N, C-alpha and C positions, 0 to 999 in steps of 0.2 A: 261720204254718208253721214249726215249731220246726227249730231246724238240722240235727237229726239226721233227718227226715222231707224238708226239703229234700235233702241230701244224698244219702237213699235213693233220689230219684226223679229225679235227675242223674245218678247210676249207674245207675238201671236205662233210661234214656235212650240212653247214654251202650253199657253193654250191647247194646242194642237194635241201637244204629249200628254198631257192633263186628261182628256176624253181619251187615250187609249189603254191610260195607268188606271182609269175608274173600271175600263174593259178587263186591264191584264190584273185588275187587286180583285173588290168583292163579285162582279160575274165569271171570273173566272173561278175563283174557289168557287164558286157557287156550282160552276158546272161541275167540277171535280165531284164536290159531296153527292150531284145527283145521275154523275153516271160511274160511279166508282164504289164498288162495295168497300173500299178500305182508303175513304177519302182524305183523311187524312194523313193516311203515313202515305199513300200518293203524292200529298202537296208536299209531304216533311222532307222526300225525295227531289221532287223537283224544285223548289226555294235551295235545300241545301247543295244541291249540285250546279245552280245559277248561278247562287251569291259567290261558290268556287269558282267558276269560271269569269266569272266578271273583278273576283281582287285580284286571279294568277296572271288573266291578260289584262289588267288594268296597268303592271307591271310592263306587260313589254310595247305595251302601248303610249306609256309614259315616255319610253325609248325611243319608240317612235319619231312621236312627234317634239320630241325634246326641241327642235332647231324650225321644222317645217313639216308641211303633212296636215296642219292643225283643222282647216278647214275640210281636207281630200275626208279625212278617217271620220269626222262630223256625217260625211256627205256617207258613207261607209256607212255609221251605225246608221243611220235614216233607212238608206232604201237595206239593209239587213232585218230590219224593226219589219221592214212590208214584205218581207220574204217570211219573218215570222209567224204573223197575220197569213199569210199566204198560206203558212203550213198549221196552221186549226182550223183554217179554212175546211184543205184535203187533204185530213188525220181527220176530222170528226171527232166523232168515240175510240176510234186507234187511237187516239192520240197518248193515251195509259201504256199505247204496246212501247210509247217511242219518247219515254219520260224524258228519256236521258239527252235525244236529237233532240228535242225542242225548247228543252233549259242551255243545251249548250247552244242555241241560235239561239236566243234569247240576254242567255250572260253575253255574246260576243254583240248583239245591237247594242242592249244596253249599256257598255262601259266603252263601245267609242263611239255611242252620242252623249254622254255623261263625258265624258275626261275634257271632251273638247270643249262641250257648252261651259261648264266649270269655267273653265280659264278666260273662254268670253268676256263673260261676264261678270269673276274678277278683274279684268284688265279693261272695259269698253266703260266698265259704269267703275264714275270715281266713288271713292266714300262718299263723302257731304251730299250725295246722291242717292246714296243706296236705300237706306229706308223709304226713299218716295219712290223709288223702283218697283222694292221689291214687295212695298203694300201696294201698291199696283198691280205687278206680279202677280201678287196671292189675289189681289180682289179679282181679275178677270180670271182668275182660274178656282175662284170659286164659285163664278156669274158660271161658268164652263158646268160647275159640280151642280148646279143649281138645277138645274136640265136637261143634265148629258145621264145621270144616274134612273130617273124618270121617265125620257126616252127608250136608255136603252132596257129596263126593268119592261117595259110593256112592248117593245119591239121582240123582246126573248118571249116572253111571257106569252104573246098573240101568234108568232111568228116563227121564228126556229134564229138559233144561238149563231148559224155557221149565215146565215145571212146579217145581222148585225155584222160580223166580225168583213163581212164581203165590203158594208159602209166602213167601220174600223177602217181597212186595209187603200179605201182612196182617201181618206182623208190622210193617210202615210205618205201618195201620192202627194200629197197637197204641202205636205212640209219637207219631200223632195225641191222641187218648184225651190219654194221660202230658200231653201239651206245657199241657191245660190244668187242671193243679197246680200249672204252675211261679209261678210270681209275680216278674214283672219290679219290679228298682231303681224308686227314689224319680226322678220324673224331675226335672233340671234343667235352665237355661236358658244353656245355652251355647254360644258362636258355633263352627262351624270350617272352625280355621283349620290346613290340612294344613301348607304349607308353611312356613308362620312355624314352625307346633309340632316339621317333621321340624330343623331349625335348633339350636332348642332341645335336644331329644333327643341329636341326635347330637354336639353339643357331649357330652355325658353321656363319660365311659370307657367305664362297663359296658353302660348301655344303645346304645350304639356298635358293642360286641363279643356285646352279644345278635342284631342287628341282625345279624354276618357270620355266627353260627349258626346262624342263621335260613334265611339262604340255604346255608348249605351242607346244612341237614338237608333242605331242599327238591333239592335236590343230587342227595343219599345217600341217605339216609333213610324221608321223610314222602310215600308215595307220591312215593316218587322209582324215575326209568328205574334203576337199581340193582336195585332189589325186581324190575321185571322180569327184567332177564334173570339173575338165582339162578332166577326163580322158571323160566323157559321150559330154561334149566338142568337144574333136576331134573327139566324134564316127560318134554324128551327123553330122558333117563338111565331114565326108571321111565315112562313112557308114556300111563300112568292118572290122573284124578284120584285115585280112590281113596288111590295110595298119594301124592299130592302131600299128602291128604289128611290122611293117616297121620302122614309126615316131617313137617308143619308141627305137629301135635298133641302130638306127643312131643318136640321143640322150645319148645314151650310150657308143659308142666308142667317143665323145666328150669325156667325163665323168671319161674315162677311162684316156687317155690322159693328163689332168686339174689334177685327182690324180696321176699317177707320178711324174709332173713336182712340186704338194706340196710337194708327198714325197721328191724331188733334191733339192728343192730352202730350205724348212725352217722347214725340221727336225730339228732343232738346233737353230731356227732363233723364230722372236716374228709376229705370224704371225694374228697380228689382224686385219689387212689390209685386206688379204686374206675373215678373218671371217667377216667383213662389205661390201667386195664388194659380197660377194656369197648371199648378207641376204638382198642387197637392186638389185641386177642385175632383179631379180626376180618383183619387183616394177613397176622398169620401162619399162620394159616390157611387164605389166600389160599394162599400161598408154598409151602405142603402141596399144595396140592392142583395146583401149577404145576411140582413136582418131580417127586409123584408123580399122575399123572393118572386114575383111574378111580371108579368111582361109588362105594367108600368114601367117600378122598377125597374130594366134591364133596358131600355128605350131611354129611362135616366141617366145612365151609365156610358150609353151608347153616344148620350150631348156632349155630358160630361166628357167626356172619354175624349170627344171625333172635334168640336169646338174649341176646348183647350191647347188638345197637344196642335192642335192649326197654329194657332196663337203661338204659342211655343216652337215649334218649327220655325216657325216663318225670323224671330227673333235669334232664335240662333243662329239659321244662315245666316242676317243680318252680318255678325258678328265672324263668321266663319269667312264670309268674300270680304271681309272690311278687313282684319288681320292678315288675308292673306295681299292681301292690297299696300301692307304697310312695311317699311322698314326694318320691323321685327322677321323679315322672310324677304330676304334680300330676293332681287330680280335673276339673281342665280339659282335658289335655291328654289320656286315656287312650284315647278313641276313636279320637281323631290316633294314636297308639303302634300297638294293633291294626291301622289298615286300612293305616300304614306296615309291620307284620310281616307282614300280609296277601299284599303287594304285591314285599316282599321275598322272601318263603320260594316266591310263584311263579311268581316269574325264576330263581328256580334250578333246579324244578322244569321251566318251559319251556327251559330250556339244553339239561339234561339231557337231556330228552327231545330236541333239537333235534338236538344230537348225532348221538344212534340214527337217528336223521331219514337225515342226510346220509353216515351209515354205509351203512347199507343202501340206501340210492335209489344211490350210489355202488359197489354189489355190495362194497366190500371187510368183507365179514363175517370177516376173519381177524381186523382193529381192533376187535375188542368185545370181543376178547381183554384190548387192549390199554387198554382204556375201560374195563373192568371192573378193574385193577392200579390206574387212575387216581382211580378211583371210591373202591373200598377204602381208599388213602391218603388223602385226603379226610376221612376217617373218624375218622384219630392227625390230622391239624390242626387239624379239629370238637373234640377232645376234651381238644386243649391250649386253645384258645379259650376252651372251658366250664371251666376251674378257675382262672379267671380274675372269674369271678361269683361273687358272694355269696349264701348261702344266704336272705337279709332274712325271716332265720325270724320275726323278731318286728316284721315291717314296715320 
């Protein structure tokens, strides 16, 4: 398969996944809030369970696919994802009675999908092409993000959440078909040495910094508790899924333009100023929201958060995949690197949702604002850490 064909298939699979993530993300959050008396509490339990499963099962999967079964595991993840969506359709409002079962199914499907997919991206895209690929993938994902929230929001508002879930299930079947066009890399016979590899990897300053960044990313950016809090604030202010969809779509359009600008201006230049700008603007928008609390400043904060963390996440991912494809991480330690990264990322997620769980359980909802401030400030800390990691454009 030619490189461009590989890229296009991986990008298409990623775009389909993005549609599902939008459905799993803001709209599933909205569904929990509307159908549960203890929406945030149930959401916290659901996410803590899901990410605990992802972290633990990720270690098991990394051992299984050490030398083979990578593409097979990816297909298992896509198929399980279909059954996860099917469970949402079948259970309907009863999903709240089966939170642990559904979260277990989501966790298994997500890690079976994501772990092999990350390996495909790391090994099949050369570092010199990584930035171009990531910008292209991000642009396609954002184009999907422009239309999907409006379409899903209007479908849920005018028809039914479960009819929308059926459409998502059909897209999952398309993903299953596409998985047969992805070719795994050549198998190597390496032993699985998690603990010794962790000691070796952590000894390198850049890799250790990457691990810190991934922890913070799990805490505040990537499927993190901050996303839930911002979504709930927007939903409470603007009431309907349609409004949520429109606001998300507009921010995606702006992000596409800025991502394109980044790719043209900073491909071969120092991008530290961009990184720091992306990590500081959400904080500035938050202070505007706190000083002048109204619907307009809330949307302003949502844009500042959503737009600039998307760009920041893209830059982090470029560095993450590039460093995994360098001599800093020997080929025999690559699986361990991704396994450790998954554990650290999900510890960050679990910690964030556990704090939210405690706030809601103790009925200290006023503390959510303080938690929001703290989470947003950690984005700036993460930005400073990212500036310490080289681009590694040439491997």
